[in-house]
KOLKOLSE-24049 format. One record per residue (C-alpha): residue number from 0; x, y, z; residue in one letter. Coordinates in nm, 4 decimals, m for minus. Example, Ala and Ser with C-alpha at 12.3 -4.5 7.8 and 13.67 -1.06 7.14 Angstrom:
BEGIN
> pos	c1	c2	c3	code
> 0	1.2300	m0.4500	0.7800	A .
> 1	1.3670	m0.1060	0.7140	S .
END
This chain:
BEGIN
> pos	c1	c2	c3	code
> 0	m3.1036	m2.0904	m6.0671	X .
> 1	m2.8351	m1.8334	m5.9724	X .
> 2	m2.8728	m1.6862	m6.3191	X .
> 3	m3.2521	m1.6507	m6.2643	X .
> 4	m3.1954	m1.4757	m5.9362	X .
> 5	m2.9352	m1.2428	m6.0952	X .
> 6	m3.2067	m1.1014	m6.3195	X .
> 7	m3.3956	m0.9690	m5.9952	X .
> 8	m3.2493	m0.6403	m5.8815	X .
> 9	m3.0371	m0.6914	m5.5534	X .
> 10	m3.2581	m0.4478	m5.3556	X .
> 11	m3.5393	m0.6783	m5.4178	X .
> 12	m3.3669	m0.9937	m5.3490	X .
> 13	m3.2510	m0.8764	m5.0011	X .
> 14	m3.5897	m0.7174	m4.9123	X .
> 15	m3.6642	m0.8171	m4.5562	X .
> 16	m3.9407	m1.0695	m4.5044	X .
> 17	m4.0331	m1.0065	m4.1592	X .
> 18	m4.0446	m0.6665	m3.9452	X .
> 19	m3.7595	m0.7912	m3.7111	X .
> 20	m3.5321	m0.8204	m4.0095	X .
> 21	m3.5933	m0.4542	m4.1224	X .
> 22	m3.2897	m0.2099	m4.0784	X .
> 23	m3.3641	0.1533	m3.9738	X .
> 24	m3.6569	0.3586	m3.9058	X .
> 25	m3.6289	0.2684	m3.5322	X .
> 26	m3.8810	0.5547	m3.4360	X .
> 27	m4.1499	0.3719	m3.6382	X .
> 28	m4.0839	m0.0061	m3.6295	X .
> 29	m3.8030	m0.0406	m3.3824	X .
> 30	m3.8780	m0.1970	m3.0411	X .
> 31	m4.0181	0.1106	m2.9158	X .
> 32	m4.1412	0.2542	m3.2470	X .
> 33	m4.5038	0.3928	m3.2754	X .
> 34	m4.6075	0.1461	m3.5549	X .
> 35	m4.4549	m0.1452	m3.3553	X .
> 36	m4.6590	m0.0628	m3.0505	X .
> 37	m4.9852	m0.0476	m3.2616	X .
> 38	m4.9024	m0.3803	m3.4159	X .
> 39	m4.8400	m0.5516	m3.0727	X .
> 40	m5.1738	m0.4339	m2.9847	X .
> 41	m5.3318	m0.5587	m3.3025	X .
> 42	m5.4357	m0.2113	m3.4204	X .
> 43	m5.3749	m0.0701	m3.7553	X .
> 44	m5.5237	0.2383	m3.9233	X .
> 45	m5.4953	0.4331	m4.2471	X .
> 46	m5.1540	0.6098	m4.2810	X .
> 47	m4.9464	0.7779	m4.5213	X .
> 48	m4.5593	0.7415	m4.5313	X .
> 49	m4.3587	1.0588	m4.6204	X .
> 50	m3.9848	1.0247	m4.6912	X .
> 51	m3.7100	1.0372	m4.9420	X .
> 52	m3.6685	0.7495	m5.2069	X .
> 53	m3.5023	0.4400	m5.0808	X .
> 54	m3.6048	0.4696	m4.7154	X .
> 55	m3.8326	0.1697	m4.6976	X .
> 56	m4.1771	0.3008	m4.7574	X .
> 57	m4.2902	0.0026	m4.9743	X .
> 58	m4.1176	m0.2408	m4.7646	X .
> 59	m4.2747	m0.1420	m4.4399	X .
> 60	m4.6174	m0.1459	m4.5867	X .
> 61	m4.5684	m0.5167	m4.7167	X .
> 62	m4.4285	m0.6244	m4.3831	X .
> 63	m4.7161	m0.4607	m4.1896	X .
> 64	m4.9490	m0.6687	m4.4247	X .
> 65	m4.7642	m0.9870	m4.3688	X .
> 66	m4.7470	m0.9299	m3.9681	X .
> 67	m5.1174	m0.8585	m3.9546	X .
> 68	m5.2105	m1.1441	m4.2169	X .
> 69	m5.3990	m0.8967	m4.4277	X .
> 70	m5.4754	m0.9270	m4.7916	X .
> 71	m5.2529	m0.6772	m4.9719	X .
> 72	m5.3350	m0.4834	m5.2822	X .
> 73	m5.0501	m0.2478	m5.4548	X .
> 74	m5.1195	0.0216	m5.7021	X .
> 75	m4.8829	0.2822	m5.8526	X .
> 76	m5.0231	0.6323	m5.8745	X .
> 77	m4.8235	0.6768	m6.1886	X .
> 78	m5.0299	0.4093	m6.3727	X .
> 79	m5.3611	0.3568	m6.1744	X .
> 80	m5.6941	0.5203	m6.2445	X .
> 81	m6.0241	0.5897	m6.0510	X .
> 82	m6.1389	0.2530	m6.2199	X .
> 83	m5.8376	0.0644	m6.0718	X .
> 84	m5.9189	0.2067	m5.7287	X .
> 85	m6.2826	0.1241	m5.7411	X .
> 86	m6.1908	m0.2338	m5.8674	X .
> 87	m5.9961	m0.3060	m5.5495	X .
> 88	m6.2711	m0.1746	m5.3306	X .
> 89	m6.5310	m0.3861	m5.5170	X .
> 90	m6.2984	m0.6921	m5.5110	X .
> 91	m6.2889	m0.6556	m5.1271	X .
> 92	m6.6737	m0.6573	m5.1157	X .
> 93	m6.7140	m0.9458	m5.3655	X .
> 94	m6.4677	m1.1574	m5.1683	X .
> 95	m6.6500	m1.0792	m4.8625	X .
> 96	m6.3097	m0.9557	m4.7190	X .
> 97	m6.4697	m0.6927	m4.5064	X .
> 98	m6.4009	m0.7884	m4.1550	X .
> 99	m6.2901	m0.5508	m3.8672	X .
> 100	m5.9863	m0.7814	m3.8043	X .
> 101	m5.9064	m0.8483	m4.1556	X .
> 102	m5.9502	m0.5389	m4.3446	X .
> 103	m5.7381	m0.5605	m4.6646	X .
> 104	m5.4521	m0.3058	m4.7005	X .
> 105	m5.4408	m0.0915	m5.0080	X .
> 106	m5.0844	0.0455	m5.0768	X .
> 107	m5.0606	0.3366	m5.3170	X .
> 108	m4.7052	0.4235	m5.4229	X .
> 109	m4.6381	0.7875	m5.5058	X .
> 110	m4.9929	0.8774	m5.3830	X .
> 111	m4.8961	1.2511	m5.4465	X .
> 112	m4.9381	1.1842	m5.8149	X .
> 113	m5.3023	1.1078	m5.7763	X .
> 114	m5.5333	1.3966	m5.8818	X .
> 115	m5.8282	1.5029	m5.6580	X .
> 116	m6.0865	1.2887	m5.8322	X .
> 117	m5.8610	0.9889	m5.7734	X .
> 118	m5.8048	1.0780	m5.4170	X .
> 119	m6.1735	1.1411	m5.3784	X .
> 120	m6.2359	0.7807	m5.4935	X .
> 121	m6.0632	0.6566	m5.1922	X .
> 122	m6.2548	0.8504	m4.9117	X .
> 123	m6.5590	0.6268	m4.8784	X .
> 124	m6.3654	0.3102	m4.8481	X .
> 125	m6.1251	0.4644	m4.6026	X .
> 126	m6.3780	0.6381	m4.3898	X .
> 127	m6.6137	0.3054	m4.3657	X .
> 128	m6.3027	0.0855	m4.3159	X .
> 129	m6.3452	m0.1213	m4.6128	X .
> 130	m5.9661	m0.0966	m4.6655	X .
> 131	m5.6772	0.0245	m4.4709	X .
> 132	m5.5021	0.2664	m4.6910	X .
> 133	m5.1258	0.3086	m4.6927	X .
> 134	m4.9950	0.5768	m4.9075	X .
> 135	m4.6187	0.6641	m4.9817	X .
> 136	m4.4926	0.9809	m5.0870	X .
> 137	m4.1713	1.1761	m5.1301	X .
> 138	m4.3534	1.5059	m5.1258	X .
> 139	m4.5216	1.6905	m4.8446	X .
> 140	m4.8533	1.5317	m4.7989	X .
> 141	m4.9936	1.8876	m4.6637	X .
> 142	m4.9379	1.9975	m5.0083	X .
> 143	m5.0173	1.6839	m5.2250	X .
> 144	m5.3038	1.5097	m5.0293	X .
> 145	m5.6537	1.6527	m5.0287	X .
> 146	m5.7455	1.7622	m4.6554	X .
> 147	m6.0459	1.5146	m4.6312	X .
> 148	m5.8193	1.1939	m4.7032	X .
> 149	m5.5255	1.3458	m4.4996	X .
> 150	m5.7512	1.3906	m4.1911	X .
> 151	m5.8356	1.0300	m4.2123	X .
> 152	m5.4772	0.8956	m4.2194	X .
> 153	m5.1812	0.9292	m3.9667	X .
> 154	m4.8830	1.0627	m4.1389	X .
> 155	m4.5435	0.9134	m4.0519	X .
> 156	m4.2196	1.0484	m4.1600	X .
> 157	m3.9293	0.8233	m4.2774	X .
> 158	m3.5735	0.9579	m4.2483	X .
> 159	m3.2666	0.9117	m4.4731	X .
> 160	m3.0860	0.5829	m4.3359	X .
> 161	m2.7882	0.6546	m4.1094	X .
> 162	m2.4408	0.5632	m4.1849	X .
> 163	m2.4709	0.2675	m3.9436	X .
> 164	m2.7985	0.1398	m4.1099	X .
> 165	m2.6405	0.1682	m4.4562	X .
> 166	m2.3472	m0.0371	m4.3602	X .
> 167	m2.5567	m0.2923	m4.1935	X .
> 168	m2.7634	m0.3403	m4.5142	X .
> 169	m2.4547	m0.3758	m4.7093	X .
> 170	m2.3304	m0.6243	m4.4805	X .
> 171	m2.6590	m0.8268	m4.4761	X .
> 172	m2.6595	m0.8194	m4.8657	X .
> 173	m2.2999	m0.9555	m4.8900	X .
> 174	m2.3714	m1.2239	m4.6241	X .
> 175	m2.7063	m1.3326	m4.7223	X .
> 176	m2.7918	m1.2663	m5.0936	X .
> 177	m2.7863	m1.5780	m5.2968	X .
> 178	m2.5580	m1.4287	m5.5793	X .
> 179	m2.3200	m1.2050	m5.3760	X .
> 180	m2.2371	m1.4584	m5.1008	X .
> 181	m2.0699	m1.6844	m5.3503	X .
> 182	m1.8155	m1.3841	m5.4330	X .
> 183	m1.5434	m1.2674	m5.2110	X .
> 184	m1.6357	m0.9106	m5.1655	X .
> 185	m1.4434	m0.6678	m4.9350	X .
> 186	m1.5521	m0.3155	m4.8403	X .
> 187	m1.2096	m0.1443	m4.7932	X .
> 188	m1.3572	0.1948	m4.8173	X .
> 189	m1.7017	0.3094	m4.7563	X .
> 190	m1.6922	0.6940	m4.7837	X .
> 191	m1.7794	0.7046	m5.1512	X .
> 192	m2.0641	0.4376	m5.1153	X .
> 193	m2.2157	0.6465	m4.8514	X .
> 194	m2.1810	0.9692	m5.0240	X .
> 195	m2.3338	0.8544	m5.3460	X .
> 196	m2.6190	0.6720	m5.1817	X .
> 197	m2.7230	0.9928	m4.9709	X .
> 198	m2.9137	0.7838	m4.7284	X .
> 199	m3.1000	0.5789	m4.9880	X .
> 200	m3.0736	0.2085	m4.9314	X .
> 201	m3.2094	0.1141	m5.2674	X .
> 202	m2.9471	0.3443	m5.4336	X .
> 203	m2.6763	0.1762	m5.2088	X .
> 204	m2.7588	m0.1737	m5.3312	X .
> 205	m2.7875	m0.0555	m5.6985	X .
> 206	m2.4385	0.0795	m5.6569	X .
> 207	m2.3184	m0.2444	m5.4982	X .
> 208	m2.4834	m0.4451	m5.7793	X .
> 209	m2.3400	m0.2226	m6.0463	X .
> 210	m1.9750	m0.2577	m5.9223	X .
> 211	m1.9927	m0.6369	m5.8729	X .
> 212	m2.2083	m0.7230	m6.1837	X .
> 213	m1.9130	m0.7695	m6.4219	X .
> 214	m1.6469	m0.8527	m6.1547	X .
> 215	m1.4613	m1.1676	m6.0919	X .
> 216	m1.4987	m1.3738	m5.7759	X .
> 217	m1.3024	m1.1229	m5.5630	X .
> 218	m1.3766	m0.7558	m5.5583	X .
> 219	m1.2326	m0.5042	m5.3380	X .
> 220	m1.4535	m0.2014	m5.3139	X .
> 221	m1.2709	0.1402	m5.2773	X .
> 222	m1.3627	0.4924	m5.2966	X .
> 223	m1.1838	0.5321	m5.6354	X .
> 224	m1.3472	0.2095	m5.7822	X .
> 225	m1.7019	0.3556	m5.6794	X .
> 226	m1.6301	0.6989	m5.8257	X .
> 227	m1.5135	0.5602	m6.1516	X .
> 228	m1.7962	0.3193	m6.1946	X .
> 229	m2.0681	0.5611	m6.1264	X .
> 230	m1.9222	0.8347	m6.3283	X .
> 231	m1.9570	0.5942	m6.6434	X .
> 232	m2.2953	0.4489	m6.5611	X .
> 233	m2.5123	0.6761	m6.3347	X .
> 234	m2.7842	0.8808	m6.5274	X .
> 235	m2.7578	1.2514	m6.5400	X .
> 236	m3.0760	1.3198	m6.3379	X .
> 237	m3.3458	1.0792	m6.2031	X .
> 238	m3.6721	1.2566	m6.0721	X .
> 239	m3.7542	0.9351	m5.8834	X .
> 240	m3.4393	0.9845	m5.6585	X .
> 241	m3.0864	0.9273	m5.7950	X .
> 242	m2.9757	1.3030	m5.8041	X .
> 243	m3.3146	1.4484	m5.7212	X .
> 244	m3.2159	1.5918	m5.3904	X .
> 245	m2.8461	1.6674	m5.4817	X .
> 246	m2.9595	1.8875	m5.7799	X .
> 247	m3.2501	2.0615	m5.5910	X .
> 248	m2.9923	2.1351	m5.3143	X .
> 249	m2.7455	2.2923	m5.5651	X .
> 250	m3.0340	2.5052	m5.7050	X .
> 251	m3.1254	2.6453	m5.3778	X .
> 252	m2.7683	2.6960	m5.2807	X .
> 253	m2.7032	2.8958	m5.5900	X .
> 254	m3.0223	3.1193	m5.5246	X .
> 255	m2.8880	3.1638	m5.1641	X .
> 256	m2.5458	3.2494	m5.2997	X .
> 257	m2.6993	3.5212	m5.5363	X .
> 258	m2.5709	3.3359	m5.8522	X .
> 259	m2.8686	3.3652	m6.1183	X .
> 260	m2.6585	3.1777	m6.3810	X .
> 261	m2.6014	2.8820	m6.1658	X .
> 262	m2.9506	2.8860	m6.0306	X .
> 263	m3.0989	2.8791	m6.3890	X .
> 264	m2.8725	2.6113	m6.4977	X .
> 265	m2.9719	2.3693	m6.2131	X .
> 266	m3.3313	2.4851	m6.3020	X .
> 267	m3.2709	2.3540	m6.6489	X .
> 268	m3.1273	2.0322	m6.5275	X .
> 269	m3.4570	1.9709	m6.3322	X .
> 270	m3.6748	2.0646	m6.6123	X .
> 271	m3.4792	1.8474	m6.8681	X .
> 272	m3.5204	1.5683	m6.6178	X .
> 273	m3.8855	1.6023	m6.6084	X .
> 274	m3.9116	1.7299	m6.2447	X .
> 275	m4.2757	1.8188	m6.1375	X .
> 276	m4.2780	2.1885	m6.1784	X .
> 277	m4.4809	2.2225	m5.8477	X .
> 278	m4.1936	2.0502	m5.6621	X .
> 279	m3.9566	2.3411	m5.7969	X .
> 280	m4.2153	2.5975	m5.7139	X .
> 281	m4.2439	2.5033	m5.3690	X .
> 282	m3.8744	2.5032	m5.3170	X .
> 283	m3.8809	2.8517	m5.4440	X .
> 284	m4.1525	2.9491	m5.1940	X .
> 285	m3.9306	2.8077	m4.9017	X .
> 286	m3.6461	2.9993	m5.0275	X .
> 287	m3.8258	3.3193	m5.0573	X .
> 288	m3.8817	3.3154	m4.6715	X .
> 289	m3.5693	3.1253	m4.5533	X .
> 290	m3.3040	3.3017	m4.7542	X .
> 291	m3.4609	3.6417	m4.8480	X .
> 292	m3.7286	3.7119	m4.5979	X .
> 293	m3.7503	4.0619	m4.4642	X .
> 294	m3.4751	4.1758	m4.6870	X .
> 295	m3.7332	4.1892	m4.9694	X .
> 296	m4.0903	4.0723	m4.8530	X .
> 297	m4.1992	4.0957	m5.2234	X .
> 298	m3.9897	3.7877	m5.2952	X .
> 299	m4.2571	3.5692	m5.1250	X .
> 300	m4.5195	3.7379	m5.3364	X .
> 301	m4.3441	3.6463	m5.6310	X .
> 302	m4.2784	3.2846	m5.5371	X .
> 303	m4.6451	3.2510	m5.4455	X .
> 304	m4.7563	3.3783	m5.7697	X .
> 305	m4.5101	3.1558	m5.9461	X .
> 306	m4.6711	2.8582	m5.7820	X .
> 307	m5.0051	2.9649	m5.8798	X .
> 308	m4.9082	3.0288	m6.2402	X .
> 309	m4.7349	2.6798	m6.2685	X .
> 310	m5.0638	2.5210	m6.1433	X .
> 311	m5.2617	2.6958	m6.4116	X .
> 312	m5.0344	2.6588	m6.7148	X .
> 313	m4.7896	2.3588	m6.6621	X .
> 314	m4.5101	2.2614	m6.8859	X .
> 315	m4.3689	2.3687	m7.1177	X .
> 316	m4.4636	2.7315	m7.0730	X .
> 317	m4.4287	2.7310	m6.6902	X .
> 318	m4.0549	2.6924	m6.7341	X .
> 319	m4.0405	3.0741	m6.8237	X .
> 320	m4.2232	3.1568	m6.4968	X .
> 321	m3.9999	2.9325	m6.2954	X .
> 322	m3.7115	3.1063	m6.4708	X .
> 323	m3.8217	3.4515	m6.3806	X .
> 324	m3.8918	3.3740	m6.0216	X .
> 325	m3.5580	3.1989	m5.9921	X .
> 326	m3.3614	3.4870	m6.1283	X .
> 327	m3.5692	3.7328	m5.9068	X .
> 328	m3.4936	3.5456	m5.5900	X .
> 329	m3.1316	3.4987	m5.6912	X .
> 330	m3.0689	3.8521	m5.7467	X .
> 331	m3.2628	3.9778	m5.4446	X .
> 332	m3.1138	4.1026	m5.1152	X .
> 333	m3.0796	3.8200	m4.8694	X .
> 334	m3.1633	3.7678	m4.5062	X .
> 335	m3.2235	3.4521	m4.2808	X .
> 336	m3.3433	3.6601	m3.9918	X .
> 337	m3.7044	3.5135	m3.9898	X .
> 338	m3.5630	3.1524	m4.0363	X .
> 339	m3.3211	3.1996	m3.7449	X .
> 340	m3.5705	3.3676	m3.5259	X .
> 341	m3.8396	3.0865	m3.5412	X .
> 342	m3.5448	2.8346	m3.4970	X .
> 343	m3.4299	3.0168	m3.1724	X .
> 344	m3.7819	3.0435	m3.0491	X .
> 345	m3.8792	2.6763	m3.0959	X .
> 346	m3.5378	2.5733	m2.9375	X .
> 347	m3.6299	2.7827	m2.6258	X .
> 348	m3.9909	2.6329	m2.6111	X .
> 349	m3.8353	2.2982	m2.6058	X .
> 350	m3.6009	2.4028	m2.3249	X .
> 351	m3.8444	2.5853	m2.1007	X .
> 352	m4.1771	2.3950	m2.1755	X .
> 353	m4.5283	2.5450	m2.1351	X .
> 354	m4.4504	2.8760	m1.9499	X .
> 355	m4.7664	3.0513	m1.8191	X .
> 356	m4.9116	3.3317	m2.0341	X .
> 357	m4.8897	3.6662	m1.8428	X .
> 358	m5.2154	3.7494	m1.6889	X .
> 359	m5.2404	4.0783	m1.8771	X .
> 360	m5.2388	3.8827	m2.1973	X .
> 361	m5.4908	3.6039	m2.1071	X .
> 362	m5.8580	3.6044	m2.2546	X .
> 363	m6.1304	3.6771	m2.0113	X .
> 364	m6.4606	3.5302	m2.1535	X .
> 365	m6.6103	3.4474	m1.7929	X .
> 366	m6.6844	3.6511	m1.4773	X .
> 367	m6.4531	3.4261	m1.2712	X .
> 368	m6.1717	3.4751	m1.5065	X .
> 369	m6.2158	3.8601	m1.4748	X .
> 370	m6.2175	3.8187	m1.0944	X .
> 371	m5.8800	3.6475	m1.1282	X .
> 372	m5.7484	3.9532	m1.3105	X .
> 373	m5.7263	3.7935	m1.6548	X .
> 374	m5.6538	4.0724	m1.8884	X .
> 375	m5.6890	4.3239	m1.6213	X .
> 376	m5.3517	4.4957	m1.6911	X .
> 377	m5.3562	4.4745	m2.0669	X .
> 378	m5.3047	4.8094	m2.2592	X .
> 379	m5.4525	4.8388	m2.5970	X .
> 380	m5.1713	4.9273	m2.8242	X .
> 381	m5.3638	5.1301	m3.0637	X .
> 382	m5.4582	5.3954	m2.7982	X .
> 383	m5.0909	5.4797	m2.7526	X .
> 384	m4.8845	5.7431	m2.9517	X .
> 385	m4.7878	5.5681	m3.2910	X .
> 386	m5.0125	5.2887	m3.1876	X .
> 387	m4.7566	5.1619	m2.9479	X .
> 388	m4.7526	5.1149	m2.5558	X .
> 389	m4.4564	4.9555	m2.3817	X .
> 390	m4.5674	4.6436	m2.2018	X .
> 391	m4.4534	4.3047	m2.1357	X .
> 392	m4.5534	4.0211	m2.3826	X .
> 393	m4.3262	3.7397	m2.2924	X .
> 394	m4.3607	3.4938	m2.0127	X .
> 395	m4.1901	3.6245	m1.6810	X .
> 396	m3.8974	3.3558	m1.7020	X .
> 397	m3.7736	3.4797	m2.0416	X .
> 398	m3.8359	3.8459	m2.0439	X .
> 399	m3.6090	4.0384	m2.2817	X .
> 400	m3.5107	3.7470	m2.4868	X .
> 401	m3.4115	3.8340	m2.8331	X .
> 402	m3.5159	3.5939	m3.1240	X .
> 403	m3.5371	3.8315	m3.4262	X .
> 404	m3.2064	3.9978	m3.5087	X .
> 405	m3.2460	4.2362	m3.8098	X .
> 406	m2.9910	4.2028	m4.0831	X .
> 407	m2.7934	4.4651	m4.2909	X .
> 408	m3.0489	4.5052	m4.5579	X .
> 409	m3.2131	4.8525	m4.6022	X .
> 410	m3.5610	4.6893	m4.5129	X .
> 411	m3.4381	4.5306	m4.2017	X .
> 412	m3.2525	4.8513	m4.0884	X .
> 413	m3.5866	5.0247	m4.1216	X .
> 414	m3.7404	4.7647	m3.9031	X .
> 415	m3.4496	4.7911	m3.6592	X .
> 416	m3.4877	5.1760	m3.6404	X .
> 417	m3.8712	5.1303	m3.5690	X .
> 418	m3.7981	4.8896	m3.2840	X .
> 419	m3.5188	5.0793	m3.1329	X .
> 420	m3.7531	5.3978	m3.1238	X .
> 421	m4.0263	5.2148	m2.9518	X .
> 422	m3.8425	4.9698	m2.7216	X .
> 423	m3.5505	5.1930	m2.6376	X .
> 424	m3.2808	4.9206	m2.5754	X .
> 425	m3.5064	4.6261	m2.4763	X .
> 426	m3.4306	4.3103	m2.6604	X .
> 427	m3.0922	4.4807	m2.7622	X .
> 428	m3.2456	4.7045	m3.0319	X .
END
């Protein structure tokens, strides 16, 4: 019996059976989690789980189905077709499963891999409530899920597991797993375990399984043992999650650090690993604004066109387009002024709340609003010299607050000169 259990992956063997056994994602299924509140009220609607690999998307979907006592259908977007989707829907009708309190749950793993036609095939069933859709994706749903389907689903974000969560998961596995509990396994050092897992619970359990698979009854896990074992056995790149985020991180940091050679190397690693080219192109789009921004506004144009080209031609030719855009961004002037400006502005909004809009800037579509002086003192900028008239645009409590601080690039210094000329010392320009 133990031998048969050992053939099942550890992550599957210790998968929680009830919601209360789940470790992590407190904001969703903890005592005060949003999903927990809905389940207590007996309410469930279609949703999409967005988060990194190994954060429990599949597990939570299965636990919801068990908790709500609903029929559960699972499809993988990598293998399923429109026919498979329709077959599930027809099965629910044939078996007379449609019931407002017993709607079956259709779970689609990696829903971002469904094309438009496949996603369209879900619309009618979701809209009419024939099924409750739960989709799981590691990619931003705004990019990968059609708007019609997205508007019918609540998107929930899952986070990497915390250090505390991961250690609890390991402790639970060592204590309760039918195979591991018969061995004397001691975690002497955990830094390497946590570092290599990167917040991925499944990856963490895979590491434990690799280390203990051929070990004797007594195993002392140290940082050195973990590093030696993984360097021998882990794959070079796994687009499903093993080094997915580590390599794209190295890719973006190389671009940020203006090293085109390193950037192209990490690009090649992703391409050879079979990474989705649109995933790479989206990262270039982000980098074009976050790391280059106003130092070279053309970078965003290049990155946008790169994304469109990737969509049009795909592999293998799109690798050339990705290389061109990567080298352009890596060799471009850099500035994070736009990134820092929005971060500062959002932080202040969170601190100060909904400050009133100055009367001069308010819209005045009604007679009453005009009588209340809405928009009365507003000055139309284009009527001023150089299309500029000095006036207050920020709420009274935060006047003269500076969010945008131009960098040292030629373009940003030109912007600073323009602002200094017009604002004459205000905002520190």
